[in-house]
N, C-alpha and C positions, 0 to 999 in steps of 0.2 A: 019860552026860552028855546032857541034853536040848538039842537044837539050838534056836537062836533062830528064832522065827517072826515075820517082819517084817510084822505086820498093819498097823501104822501106816504103813509105807511103801507098802503096797498101797492103802490109803485115799488117801494123798497122790497116788499115781499116778492113781487113779481121778478125783480132783478135777481134776488137771491135764488129763487126757484129756477130761473133760466141758467144761472151759473152752475147750479147743482145738476140740472137735468141734461143740458147739452154743452158741456165745457169743450167738447171736441169741435163743435161748430165755430166757436169764437177762436179757438186755437188755429183752425184751418183758415179762417178769414184773416187772422193776424199774420199767418205765415205767407199767404198769397200777397197781401198788401206789402209786407216787408220786402218780398222778392221783387215785386214790381217797382217799388220806389228805389230800392238799392240798385237794381239792374239799370233803370233809366238814369239814375244819378251817376253810376260808373260810366255809362255811355256818354254823358254830357261832360264829365270832369276829366276823363282819361286823355282825350286828345288835347293838344295845345289850344289855348283860347282862340288863336287866330283861325283855326279850322272852323269852329262853330260861328265865329263872327262873319266869316265869308259866307257860310251857309245861310245864316239869318239875313244877311244883306242881299244875297241873290234871291232868296225867297220873297223878301219884301219888294224887290225890284220887279219880279215876275207878277206878283199879285196886286201891288198898289202903285208901282211906279218909282221914279227916282227920288222923290221927296222922302218917302218912308225908308227907302234903302239908305239914304244919307243919314236919316235919324238913327236907324239901326246900327250903322257903322259907328257913329259918334257916341251913341248911348252905351254900347257894349265896350267900346274903348275906354269910356269914362269909368265903367264898372271895373275894368281891369286896373285902371289907374288908382281906383280907390281900394284895391286889393280885396275886393268882394266877389271875385269871379266864382270861386267854389261855392260860396253861400248862395249866390244868385242861381247857379245851376241846381243846387239842392232844392231851392224854393221852386224853380221851374219844374223839376221832376215831381215834386209833391203836388203842385197845381195841375199838371197835366194828367197825372194818375187820377186825382180826385175829380177833375172836370170830365174826363172820358167816362168814368164809371157813373157819375151823376147824369151825364147826357144819355148814356145807355139805358138808364132807368127812366129818365124824364121824358124822352122823346116817345118811346112806345106807350108810356102811360098817358101822354098828351094825345096820342092818336086814338087810344081807347076812349078817352074822355070826349073827344070830338065825334066819334062814331056811335057812342052809346050814351044816351042822356043819363041813365042811372049811374054810370061810372062817374060822369061829370058832377052830378049832385053829391055823390058819396065822397069824391076826392076834394071838392072845393073847401069844406070846413077844415080838412086835414092840412091843406096847403095854407089856409089862413093862419092856422095855429103854428105851423112851421115857420112862417114868415114873421110872425109877431113875437115868437118866443125869443127871449134874450139869448145872445150868442153863448154866454157862459153856461147856460142851462144844458147845452149840448155836451159840455165837457164832462158832466157828472156821470151819465151812463157810459160814455166813451171810456173814461178812466176805469170804471168798475168792470167793464167787459174786456178791455184790452190793455190795462195797465198804463204805464207812462212811456212815452216815446213818440215815434213818428206815426204809428198805426192809429192811435186814438185821434191824432190831429187830422189824418186823412179821413177817418170815418166822420168826425164832426164836420169837416169841410164838405163832404158829400151830402150829408143831411141838410146842411145850411144852404147848399147851392141848387138843390133839386127843384124847388117851387117855380122859379121863373122859367125854367126849361119846360115844365109841364104846361104852364099857363100860356106861354107864347106858341108852343106847338099846337095846342088846342085852338087858340085864337086864329092861327094861320090857316088851319084846315077848315075851320068854320067860315072863314072869310072868302074861301074859293067860290067863284060865281056858280050858283046852283044850276044855271042854264048849261054851263060847260059840263058839269057832272051828268046832268040829264041827257045831254047830247052823247056823251060817251056810253051811257047805259042804253040809249036808243040804238047804238051801233053794235050792241051785244057784248059790251065789256062786262066782265065779272067784277064783283066788289073789290077783289084783290087787285085786279088790273086798274080799276078806277083810282084806287088809292095810290098804287105804285106809279102809274103813268100820267095821272092828271092832278090829283090833290097834292101829293108830296112835291112834285116839281113846282107847282104854282105857290105852294106854301113855304118853299125853301127859304126865301128871305126872312120870314117871320121865325122859322125854326132856327136859322143861323143867328138871328138876334137873340133868341133864347139861349143858344149855346154860348154866345158872347157874354150874356149876363151870368151864366153859370161860371165862366172863367173869371169874370170880374169879382163875383162873390167868393170864389175860391181864393183869389188873391187877397181879398179883405180879411180872410181867416188866417193869413200867414202868421201874424203876431200872436193870435190866439193859439195856433198850433205850437208856436215857440214856447208858450207857457207850459205845454204838456211835455216838453223835452224834444220836440222835433228840431232837427238841424235846419240851418238856412238863415235867411234874412230876419225871420221872426225871432230866432234866438239872439241875433245881433241886437235887435231893438229891445228885447226883454232884458238882456244883460246891460244895455246902456241905461235903461230905466232904473234898474236895481242899483246901479253904481253911480247914477246921476251923471253919466258921461254924455254931455250934449253933442260933442263932435261925432262920436260913434252912432248915436241915435239919429242924427241928421243924415249921415252917410247911408246908414241902413234904410232909413225911410226913403231917401232919394233913389236908391237902387230899386226899391219896391215900385216906386212911381214910374221909373224908366221902363221896367219890365211890364208893368200894367199897360202903359200907353202902347208899347210895341204889340203886345198880344191883342189889345182892343182893336187897333187898326188892322192887324193881320186877319183876325177872324171876321171883322166887318167886311173884308174883301170877298169872302165866300158868299155872303148874302147878296152882294151886289152882282156877282157873276152867277146869277141864277140860271137854271136850266131854261126857264122861260125866255130870258134875254138871248141865250144862245140859239134857241129855237127860232125866235123872230129874226135873228141875224141870218141864220141859214135859209129861212123862207124868203127873206128879202133878196138874198144872193141868187136863189133859184128864179125868182121873178125877174131879176135883171138879166139873167142868162137866157130867159125864154125868148125874147125878141131876136137875139143872135141865132138861136136854134131855128127860128122860123125863117130867117133870111137864108140860112144854110139849106133849108129844105126846099124853098120855093124855086130856086134856079134848077135844081135837079128835076122838080116836077115839070117845069116848063120844057126842059130838055127832053123829058120823056114824051111830051105831047108833040114835039116838032116833027118826028117822022110821020105821024098820022096826018 
């Protein structure tokens, strides 16, 4: 007969001990998260919608071209027409705060995992567990530690979105050509310089792909955050489900899709405009200008030889 192992009770005891030992820590985290989300929400909601629509359209035009700019214009005009502008901006604020914090944790952790084998071995099973754990499991400790509202939604979103950022950052740095790294080391570059000037620029497309996945997973948690009382499109969908309101549910879901497509295409542009491509373009420009410089120098050299 196999004895019962009370793992669940041990976790519950750990949560109770943390709540009793460091309540100030969770209060501080909750206060910071609330300030960040509220401040960004106010910044997005306070101006008239046309202001941010113009900003989003111009940003899309600069980063991806006229097609995404046209999409941004039509998509956000449709959101205004559906009378979901405030909820969409509340969702955008929640997603941006969660994605920035998740990326700030994931990218350095991915760099450590790529540079130290022991860290990679230790982190891999944790990431596997985080990615395979059901979404609703994240809600239990979040509610215990932070109550009900936007903060537990942000915390659960951060935890859910971290793994792809870590994995793709590690993968991108490991895929950098070893000969390039060895060449930089041969010229006397220190490890920090190799990371900063060689590995990170070359791994930037993979890192930005990780950031893109972080944002997409954060958006996928919108409805789950709505279950915890977070405002935004998640609350609209949850309310529609509880009231069996098909129209509101469809409109809320459509607004989430429109926002997700815009953020996906926009963040994808950062990976395409990598430092490596800009370096190659600059190098090609210097090579094209070199013949012109030679022709400018040669006549002067001939002129200098004529008096002799």
